[in-house]
C-alpha positions as a printed Julia matrix, in Angstrom:
209×3 Matrix{Float64}:
 105.17  66.19  93.18
 106.08  62.88  94.81
 104.84  59.46  93.14
 105.51  56.15  94.67
 105.73  52.92  92.12
 106.55  49.35  92.45
 109.99  48.42  91.22
 110.37  47.16  87.83
 111.28  43.59  88.14
 110.86  42.98  84.21
 113.87  42.85  81.93
 112.43  45.73  80.05
 112.24  49.45  80.35
 108.88  50.77  81.27
 106.88  53.93  81.45
 103.92  55.61  82.16
 102.22  59.39  81.61
 100.35  60.79  84.39
  98.11  63.78  83.15
  96.73  66.51  85.6
  93.08  67.4   84.11
  91.21  70.53  85.14
  88.21  69.42  87.08
  85.21  69.01  85.27
  86.84  69.35  81.89
  89.27  67.46  79.99
  92.03  70.02  79.86
  95.6   68.67  80.6
  97.23  71.08  82.6
 100.24  69.22  83.25
 101.86  65.97  81.88
 104.55  63.87  83.85
 106.1   60.82  82.41
 107.59  58.19  85.18
 110.2   56.12  83.56
 111.75  52.96  85.29
 114.99  51.05  83.94
 114.97  47.47  83.28
 115.76  45.04  86.06
 119.22  43.52  85.76
 119.64  40.07  84.3
 121.37  37.41  86.27
 124.62  36.31  84.91
 123.8   32.7   85.82
 120.27  31.21  86.46
 121.46  27.61  86.89
 124.69  26.44  88.74
 125.2   22.89  88.18
 127.13  20.52  90.35
 126.21  17.17  88.76
 128.51  14.76  86.86
 127.37  14.21  83.18
 128.3   10.72  81.74
 129.49  10.34  78.52
 131.12   7.17  76.75
 134.56   6.96  75.14
 136.07   9.45  73.16
 137.35  13.04  73.57
 134.58  15.74  74.46
 135.35  18.57  71.84
 133.24  21.75  72.58
 129.72  22.53  73.28
 126.65  24.92  72.43
 122.91  25.89  74.18
 119.78  26.82  73.57
 117.1   27.66  76.14
 116.45  24.12  76.87
 119.61  22.25  76.29
 123.41  22.24  76.39
 124.93  20.39  73.48
 128.15  18.74  73.65
 129.74  16.64  70.66
 131.75  13.64  71.42
 133.78  12.23  68.97
 134.27   8.49  68.87
 136.47   8.04  66.0
 134.49   6.73  62.81
 131.24   7.41  64.63
 129.91  10.24  66.63
 127.28  11.44  69.26
 125.68  14.68  70.5
 124.67  14.89  74.14
 121.79  16.75  75.25
 121.91  18.16  78.81
 118.78  19.36  80.11
 119.36  22.97  81.48
 116.38  22.85  84.09
 117.59  19.37  85.25
 121.35  18.19  84.09
 120.78  14.7   85.64
 118.34  14.22  82.27
 120.75  13.41  79.37
 119.9   12.34  76.21
 121.29  11.74  72.38
 120.53  13.96  69.55
 119.69  11.75  66.64
 122.53  11.45  64.28
 122.58   9.99  60.86
 126.51   9.38  60.18
 127.18   9.89  56.42
 130.44   8.12  55.45
 131.5    8.97  51.96
 134.99   7.48  50.51
 137.97   8.59  52.38
 136.14   9.8   55.1
 137.35   6.89  57.31
 140.72   7.78  58.44
 140.59   8.4   61.89
 138.13  11.15  61.21
 135.35  12.06  63.69
 132.01  12.38  62.1
 130.87  14.48  64.44
 133.28  17.28  65.92
 131.98  20.99  66.42
 128.32  22.36  67.58
 126.72  25.18  67.14
 123.07  27.06  67.36
 122.08  28.98  64.26
 119.47  31.71  65.13
 115.9   31.22  63.2
 113.38  33.76  62.22
 110.38  31.11  61.26
 107.97  29.73  63.56
 107.22  26.83  60.96
 111.12  25.96  61.28
 111.93  23.77  64.74
 108.85  25.13  66.47
 110.43  28.86  65.78
 113.48  27.76  67.96
 117.19  28.14  66.96
 118.28  25.29  64.89
 121.19  23.01  66.03
 124.19  22.43  63.15
 127.34  20.46  63.34
 130.21  19.44  61.1
 132.6   16.36  61.2
 136.22  16.86  61.26
 138.62  16.36  58.09
 142.14  15.48  59.06
 143.22  17.31  55.51
 144.82  14.55  53.42
 142.98  16.03  50.49
 140.39  13.13  49.91
 137.86  14.05  52.82
 134.9   16.0   52.42
 133.52  18.36  54.93
 129.94  17.57  56.6
 127.39  19.98  57.67
 124.47  18.32  59.61
 121.44  20.51  60.03
 118.64  19.57  62.42
 115.5   21.47  60.71
 113.07  19.48  62.33
 114.65  18.89  66.33
 117.01  16.96  67.65
 114.46  13.84  67.89
 114.52  13.87  63.8
 117.53  12.76  61.3
 119.62  16.17  60.29
 119.82  16.82  56.72
 123.59  16.63  55.83
 125.47  18.49  53.08
 128.9   17.8   51.66
 131.18  20.32  51.14
 134.88  20.03  49.07
 137.32  20.98  51.64
 140.55  20.28  49.95
 143.72  19.75  52.04
 143.11  21.41  54.98
 142.15  20.11  58.64
 138.74  21.36  58.99
 135.91  21.13  61.44
 137.55  21.58  64.88
 136.03  24.85  65.23
 133.44  26.95  63.34
 131.39  29.67  63.89
 127.78  31.22  62.55
 126.83  34.64  61.06
 123.3   35.3   60.06
 120.34  32.92  60.53
 119.13  29.71  59.16
 117.22  31.72  56.75
 119.99  33.47  55.14
 123.48  32.89  56.96
 126.96  31.64  56.82
 129.23  29.11  58.44
 132.83  29.91  58.7
 134.96  27.23  59.14
 138.63  27.7   60.5
 142.06  25.89  59.56
 143.42  23.93  62.78
 147.1   24.94  62.06
 146.76  28.78  61.56
 143.21  29.53  62.72
 142.11  31.56  59.54
 138.92  31.5   57.57
 139.41  28.84  54.98
 135.89  28.28  54.08
 132.5   30.15  54.0
 129.57  27.83  53.74
 126.42  29.86  52.66
 123.31  28.9   54.28
 119.53  29.64  52.38
 116.5   28.23  54.02
 118.74  25.45  55.84
 120.32  24.43  52.83
 124.07  24.57  52.75
 126.61  25.13  50.19
 129.8   26.97  48.86
C-alpha cells in the first residue's frame, strides 16, 4: 500500500487513521495509522540589523516575551526599561516605571538593574501573557533594601513594588525565576561569590520572603 500525504508544516506531531471497510458493510478489515513528525522550528525568526537608541548609563541585561525585548538601563539613582519591538526593532518605548526610594537607597544604587519574564497561567492577569519583573541593585552596605517590581497590569501601567530585607550583600545584578506568577520564586545571587542568597516567594503576584 502506498499513501501520499502533504508535508506537515506545523510545529506539532500529527497523525491520521485510514480504515479499509468491506464494501456494503461497516466491517473494518484493516486500519493503517499514518504519523508525521513536527516541522523543525527555526532557530531564529528575526534577524536584527538596527541601532537601538539608549540614554546614559550602563545597559545591564535583557529578557523577552513574544512581543518585545526588554533591556534594563541603569542610570544611577533612577532607572528605565526599554521595550524593543521584535517585529520592528526601530520601534522602542519605555516601560512605565515608578521609582521607589526608601532611606539608604541613594548611595549610587541603580533603581532598576535586572529584568526577567515570569510565566503566567491566568488569562485575567496581563491578558494571559508572561509578567515582567525587575529588581534594583543594592551595593551591600547593610542599609539598603532590595526592591522587586512586578508589572501585573502590563508595561504601560505602574508596577507593584515590594521591599525585601537584603542585608549586607550586593544583590540585584542577577536573579532567576522559578515557577509562575501565581506560585513561584525569585532567586537572587550574591555579586561576589555567585551563590543564591535570597529566595523571594511569589504568590499571585505578591513578593515576599
